[in-house]
N, C-alpha and C positions, 0 to 999 in steps of 0.2 A: 732336708734343708729347703725351705721354699723361699726362692730368691726373687721371683718376679712379682709376687702378690704382696702388697703393702697396705694394710688397713690403716685408717686414719691415725696419725700419731698425735700425742698430746704430751709435750715436754714442759717441765716446769723447773724453776730455780731452787730445787731441793738440795740443801747441803747435807753432809753426812751427819752433822749434829742434829739437824732437823729430822733426819730419818730416825735417828735413835730416840729423840724426844717423842716421835710419833708412836713408837712401839708401845707406850703406856696406854695408848688409846685403842689398841687392836683388841677387839672382842672376839673371843674364840668359844666355839662349843655351845652356843645358846640360840639354836635356831627357833624361828617363830613356831608357836604351838599350832596344831592342826585347828583348822576353822571349826568353831563349836557348832553343833546342831542347835540353832536357835529356834524357838517357837515362832511360827508364822502368824501374823495377824489377819491374813486374808483368807480366801477360799481355798479349799483343798479339792483338787480334781484327780480323777482316776483313769488310768489307761490299761487296756488289756487287749491281747490279740483276739479275744472273743467279742470285744465291744463294738459299739457303732459310733461313729463321728456324730451322727444325729441325735444321739442319746444325751441325757443331761450331763453326764460326766462327774457328778457330784457324790456319787457313792460307788462302792466297790461292785455293787450289783447292777449299776447303770454306767459303765465305764465308756469312755471314748475308745476308738479303735486305734488311733495314731498319736504318737507323742507331739506330732506337729499340731494336732487340734488343741492340745493343752497350750502350746507355744502361741497359737493364734489368739486365744482368749484371755491368757493370764495377764494380770496387772501387778504392780509392786505389792509384795506381800504374799502373793499366792504360791501354792505348792502343787506340783504335778507328782503324785505318787504312782509309779509305774509297776504293774504286776508282772509276774514271771512271764517270759516269752522273747521271741526274737522279733525285732522291728527293723524292717528293711526300708529305710527312709533317711533322708537328711533334714534334721530339725533345724529350722531358722526362726529363732524367736521374733516375735512381732514388735517386742518392746523390752526394755531393760527394766530391772528393779531399781531401788534407790538405796543409798548408803544404809538407811534404817530399815528399810523394807526390801530386802533382796527377793528375787524370784527363785524358786528352787525346783529342780528336777531331781527326784529321788527314787531309787528302787524302794518299793514297799518292804516293810520288815519281813525278812526271810525270803524275799523274791530274788530270782536269778534273771537278770535282765541283760539282753544283748542287742545293741544297735548295730546292724550289719551293713557292710557295704557290698555284700555279695548276694547274688540271686541264684536260684536253682536252675540248672539246665538239664535237659533230657533229650529223648528221642534218639539215642544213640543206635547205630546199626553197624554190624560187622563190615569191614572193609573187604572187598573181595579182589581176586586176581583181575577181573575186569576193570575194577576201579584203579588198580595200579597201572594197568595199560593206559587208561584215560589220563591219569596224572603224568605218566611217562611221556605223553605227547607234548606237554609243556616242559617237563623236566626229565629229560632221558636218563638222568642218573638215578631216579627213583627206581627203576627197573634194576634187578640184580643188585639189590642194596640190603642193608640190615633191615630197613623198612619193609622191603618186599618179602623177606624171610619171615619177619614178624607177622606179616599179613597171612602168609602161608600156614603159620602155626597157630592162627586164630586169636592173636593178641591185639589187633588194632581195630578200633571203633571210630566212628565219626558221626557229627551231627551238624546241621545247619544252625548257625547262631552268628549274629552281628556283634562282634566285640571291638569294633572300631577299627580304624585304618592303621593304627600305631601298634605294632606287635610289642614293642618294648614296654607298653603299659599293661599288657594282658597278664592277669593272674588267675590261675585255675586251682580249685581245691577239690580234693576227694575226701569226704568224711572229715572236713575241717583241717586237712593237712594240705600245704601248698605243694603243688607239682611243679616241675621245672620244664622249661622249654628244651626240646631235644637239642643236644650239643655234643660236641666232641672236645675233650674226652667226657665220657659220662661222669658228672660230678658227684653222683649220690645224692641223698636227700637231705643231708645236714647242711644247711646253708652256710654255717660258719666253719665248716671242715670239708670243703670240696676237694676232690681229686684234681691235682695240678699237672699241667703239661709245661714243659720249659723249652724255650728257643734253643736250638742245637748249634753246633759249630757252623760257621758260615753265615750266621744271622748277621744283618747289618742294616743301617738306615731303616727302611720300611719293610724289609723282607725277613720273614720268619723262616729259617731252614730247620727242618726236622725230619730225620729218617722215618719217624712214625707216621708222618703225613703220607699215607699210601693210597689215598683216592686219586683217581685219574685226573689228567690235565683238564681244567675248566670246572671240576666238581665244586669247588668252594667259591667260584666267581660270585660276587654279590652277597656272600654271606657276612654276618656281623661278627666282628672280633672284639673280644675283651682282652686287654693286656694289663699286666701289673708289674712294675719294677720300682724299687726303692720306695718313695712316697707317693707314686703317681699310679692310680687306676684310670684306665681310659678305654673308650670304645671307638671304633671306626668300621669300615667295611673293607671286604677283600676286592682289590682291583683285578688281580689275576692269580692263577693258582696252577700248579703242576704236581706231580708226584714228588714229594720231598720239599716243598716249599709254597708259601703263600706270600704275595706281596700286597701290603695294605695301601688304602688310599692315601694315608698320611702316616708317618712316623708318630709315635706316642708324644703328646705335648709335653713341655717341661724338659724332658731328657732328650727327645729328638732322635731317638735311635732304639733299635731292638738290640738287646745286649745277650750274647750267647750265654747259656746256662744261668742266666739271671732273670730275663723277662719271662713271666709266665703268661699262658694265653689259653683262650677257649674259643671255639668256633660254633656258631649257631645260625639258624635260619634256613636249614636244609632238611626236607622231609626224609631224606635217606637215613638220617641219624635217629629216627624215632624207633626205638628198638629196646627200651629199658623200662622197668616199673617206675611210675610216677611221672613219665615224661608225656608232653604233648606237643602238638605242632598246629599252628593256626595259619590259615590261608586267608588274608584280609580281602583278596579280590573275590574269591568264591564264597567268602564269609562262612568257612567251614572249619570245625575244630576236630582234630584228630587226637586220639588218646590211646596209650598203651594200657591194657588191662588184663589181668590174670582171670578176670571174670567179667560179667556183663556190667557195664558202668551204671546203667539205670538201677541196678540194685544197691547203688551207693548214693550218698548225697554229693553230687557233683555240682559245684558252683563256680561262678566267675565274678570277679570284682566289677561293680558297676558304679560305685559312688566313692569319691575321694574323701569327702567329709560326711561324717555321721552326725555331728552336732556343729553347726556354723555359728560361732559367737563373734564374728569379726566385727559386727556393729553392735555389740551388746556389752552392757556393764552390770555390775552388782547382781550376779547370778551365780548360783551354786549348782553343780551337778555332782551328785553323790551316789556312789554304788552302782554306776551304770557300766556295763561291759561293752567293749568294742571289738568288732571282728572285721578285718579287711577294710577298715576306715579309721578315721581319726577325728580330733577336735581341734579347732583353731579359734584364737581370739584375735583381735585386731589392734592396730596401733592406738586407737582411742579407747580401748577396753580398759576398765578399771574395776576393782572389787570382785573379780571372778575367782571362785574357788572350785577347783576340780579335786575331789576326794574319793578314794576308794575305786578309782578307775582300774578295770581289769581289761587291758588292751592287748589284743594279738593281731599281728600282721597290719600294723599301722599305716605303712606307706610302701609302695612297691614302684620300681622302675628298673630297667636294665640298660638305659642309655646313660652315658656319663659325659662324654666330651662335648664341650661348648665351643665350636669353632675349631678348626683342625690344628691351630697352634696356640690356642688361648689356654695358657697354664692355670691362671688363677681361678677362672670360673670352672674349669675342669675339676681341679682337686677339691674345690668347695662345693661341688654338686651335692644338693640335698641339705647343706647345712642350715639354711634359713627357712626351708619349706617343706620339711619331712618331719614324721613323728608327731607327737602332741606339740602344737605351736602355741606358745603362751607369749603373746605380744602385749603391748600397752604398759600399764603401770600398776603396781600394787595388786597383782594377781598371784595366784599360788596353785601348785599341784602338790598334793600330799597323800601319803599312805596308798599309793597306786602300784600296780604290778603291770609293767609294760615289756613286750618281747616281740621279736620278729618284725624287723623293718629294714628296707634296703638302705634307708638313711638313719635319722636320729631315733632315740627313744623320745627325747624331749628337745625341742628348740626353745630355749629361753631368750627371748628377744625383749626390746623395749628397755624398761628401767625399774628398779625396785620390785622385782618379781622374785618368787621363791619356789625351790623345788627341794622338798625334804621328806624323808622316810619312805622313799620309793625304791622298789626292786625293779631293775632294768637288765635285761639280758638278751642276747642273740640279735643284736642290731647292727646296722652299718654292714650288712652282707655284701654290699657293692664296694666297700673298702676306700671310700673317699673320706674327706675331713669331716663328714658327719660323725656323730658320737653317741655314747649313751645319753649324755646331756651336752648339747652344743650351746655354750653361753655366749650371747652377744650383748650388745648395748653396754650397760654398766650399772653398778649399784645393785647387782643381783646376789642372791643367797642361795647356795647350794650345799646342803648339809645332810648328814646321816642318810645317804643313799647307798645301796648295794648294787654295783654294776658289774657284770661279768660277761664274758664271750662276746667280744665286740671286734668289728673289722679293723678299726684303727685305735682311737683313744677312747677311754672311759668318759672323760670330760674334755672337751675342746674349748679352750678359753679365749675368746676374742673380745678386745675391748674397742668399743666406738661410741661416740657421743650421740645422744638423742636430741634432735632440734627442739629447742625451746626449754630444755630441762637442764638443771645444774648436774654436771656429772659427779660421780663418786666411786669409791673402790667396790670391789666385789668381795665376797666371802665364800671361800670354797673349803669346807671343814668337815671333819668326821665322816668322810665317805670311804667305803671299802670297795676297792677296784681290783678285779683279777681278769686273767684271760684276755687281755688286750693285745694288740698287734698281730691279730690272726690273718689279716688280708693286706697289710700295709706296714712299711718299716719307717725308720726314722721318727720315732713316735714315743709316746709315753701314756701312762695311766691318765696323767693330767697334762695336756699339751697346751702350750700358749705361744702365739706368734703373731705378729712380726713387727718390730720397731714401734711398739706402742709404749706410752708412759702410763703405767697402771695405777697411779694415784694411791699407792699403798695397799693394793689388793692383797688380801691374806689367804694363802694357800697352807693350812695347817691341820694337824691332827688326823691326817689321812693315812690309811693303811693300803699300800700299793704293792701288789705281789703276784707272782706266777704268770707273767706274760706268756702267750702261747702262739708264737709265730709258726704259721703252717708252711711257709716258704723255706726252701733250702738255701736261699740267697744270704748274703751277709745280713747280720742283725745288728749292724750299727744303728745307734740312737735309741735303742730300746731303754727307757728309764722310768722311774717313778713319776717324776715331775720334770718337764723339759721346757725351759724358757728359751725359745728357739729365735735365732735371727734378731737380736737386739732388743729383748724385752727388758724394761727398766721399771724401778720403783715397785717391786714386788716383796712381800714379806714371806718367806718360805720357812716354815717353823714347825718342829715337832711331828714330822711326818716319819713313817716307818715303812720300809720296803725290803723286799727280798726277790731273788731270781732276776733282777734287772741288770742287764750287761754293763750299763753306764752308771749304775747305782740309783739311789733314791732321788737325787737331784742332778740335772744337768744344765749348766749355764753355757749358752752359745751366743757370743757377742758379735757374730759376723754381722756386717752391715753398720748399724748404728751404735754397737757396743752394749754391753751389759752394765748398766749404771744404777747406783743407789739401790741395789737389791740387798735384802737382809736374809741370810741363809743361816738359820739358828736351830741348834738342838735337834737335828735330824739324825736318824739312825738308818744305816745301810750304805754309806759311801756316796760319792758323786764324781762327776766329770766336769772339767773346766776346758772350754773350747773357745778359741778366738777371744781371749780376754787379756792377752800378753802385750799387745803393742801399746805404745804410749797413749794414755788417754782412753783406752778401750774399755776399761772397767772402773773408772773412778767412782768413789762412793759405795761401792759393794763391799759388804762385810760378811765374812764367813766364820762363825763362832760356834763353838761348843758342840761340834758334830761327832758322831761315831762312825767309823768305817773308812775304808781307803778313799783317798782323794786322787783321781787320775788327772793328769795334766797339771801336776802341782809345780814342776820345775819351771821356774821363771814366771809363775802365775801373778806375782805381785807387781810385775813390770808394768802392767796396764793401769795400776792404781788401786786395786782391791786390797783389802786388809785380811789376813788369816790369822786367827788367834784361838788358842785353847781348844783345838780339835785333837782328839786322842790320836797319837801316832798309830799307824797301822800294825806295827809290830807288837803293840801293847794289847793283850787280851782284855776286854772290858768285863769279862766274867758275868755274862748274862745268866738269868735263871735257867733257861733251856733253849739256847739258839737252835738246836736241831729240830725243836717243834715250834720255832718262831715265837718264843717268849722272850722278849728283848728288855725285860725289866732287869734291873741291876741287883746282883746279890750283895750281901753285907760287905764282902771284901772287894768289890769293884773299884779299880783305880779311877773310874768315871765319876765316883761320888765326891761331892764337896770341892769341886775344882772348876765350875764354869763361871763365866762372866755373868753376873746378875743382870737380866733384862726384864724389867717389870712388865707383867702381862704376857711374858713369853715363857719363862721357866720358874714361875712360882710353885710353892708347894712342897719343896724338899723339907725333911725333917732335919737335914744337916744345916750348919751355919751358912754354907754357900750352896748354890744349885748344883744339880748333877749335870754332866754331859748327856747328850742324846734325848730321845723323845719322851722318856719316862723318868719322872723325878722320884728319887729314892724316898720311899715311905709315903709318898702321896697316893690318893685313890687312883686306881688304874682307869684311864680312860679307855673307851671302846669306840669303834667306828662301824658304820653300816646302818641300815634300816633298823628302827627300834621296833621289833614285832614280838 
């Protein structure tokens, strides 16, 4: 429950009657089609790693060397065909296309193209006992450590390289797999399933007590600490340490305390911990990178991230990027961008950072770290990303900003490994369309839905439909597959026909708040309809009216149960209607005291007689008591072959709808 962060609200005089009347206008399940490959009227240029920028570039036999050369010369209607290879550059178009004549950057037919933000590093040498002695002159704890033992075993190598002054942005790869900065406890190499350490008894305020902290007094002084509790992931530094405890510079923001057996933590920034496969340590003063290796690093492709953006479209419009791969980099459009299409993007390791906290006590900007500036950033208006595969990001897979933008038919996984409010798709602005995406293995939510106005544009509702989301809540709690917050008037935003299942919290802490759809802290004027969920502690839907109340929400025909929270005080849930749902409703006692209306929800003791609930087939059998008994809601529960609609997300006899990317 985020209490101190309040995006801009927009309330309006919607009556209950007006809400029901608006249901007929809800459009579900019809996402925009992928942008067609239209013939270009202009010149076709070619690019190849074997080319020359001084070449003509107009034939495959005389290609340019860099995509940027295409970007420098192309005018509306032109196309850049990119031949197979890896391109280590940031492409910044010199000009935009036009609505009728877009500029296109395309992988050539059959080509495998990667724009990389990483560059090769080499020159590694074995670290010796003499080197350890020299290191120990500045850091005496390096001697007689796991690091010195690994040196003695011949597993530590180093090289001179300038990776910048900020270690929290350093990202190192071996054979295209990301390594991890040396830390305690050793987390392993699965970024979404790290080993976790928990604060022990005696922890309080800014002090972590833990009998497993066996390093001597002073060892952890100045180290960086990552903490996680409830809905808050945060970073700070260690002020002092002794065997059995570390004291942080500041208690974690938002919660302002370390909680015994609940706060998980990790410590990094000490070379003494460099002792496991896949780990590295960087000294920004000496500009030296140390790596653990089972063999000589120069026999592998060791790379470091160098470029945040691979394709910079922040000042560009009417441009298509098609079939281009991304490694250790991303693409961003800007507030003025329009008519951008990103299609068939294969992106890995889109964004990376290990710092989170923004100000020692700043809750809002800490929990939202990465929400607006990580992953593929689609800002502006009438832009789209379609048919793309995106994975591995400290923050988002996609940041959908601006207005009237679309994300559809994308597969997104293993993102938000820092566990903030970043998401598979972080939806901001308004009038956005997010449909038919498959999202899995995320640190917090699959879709984080935040509503705000865009200056100069008329706001409208979002559409979140036909998405398949699983494996959420891995690094943070009080969350959902689709999470929306706080105190915003959502203008009839529709969250419908989503399949939300199998959350996978890695923590042993309480799992409060894990639901399919979570309208948290006073979200109002939402239509939540025809969603299916399983494995969610709070059910498929959770309404939390804390703060400004849960008003004028329509919760219709969902399967999987729900939880009602802070909706019972007078006036706390006026205009909200909960009709035709299947599954246990928690918090039902006294729920109507706040003004909401409950009707025609199947009692929990009545078996709905699903086709095969054990295998998550929640269609209705012929004998189901959920048939022929729902309140008719045009545009919501059409399609039953019975005289009256069915309860739940699947209408009896209607064609079965499916969710997820259509591949």
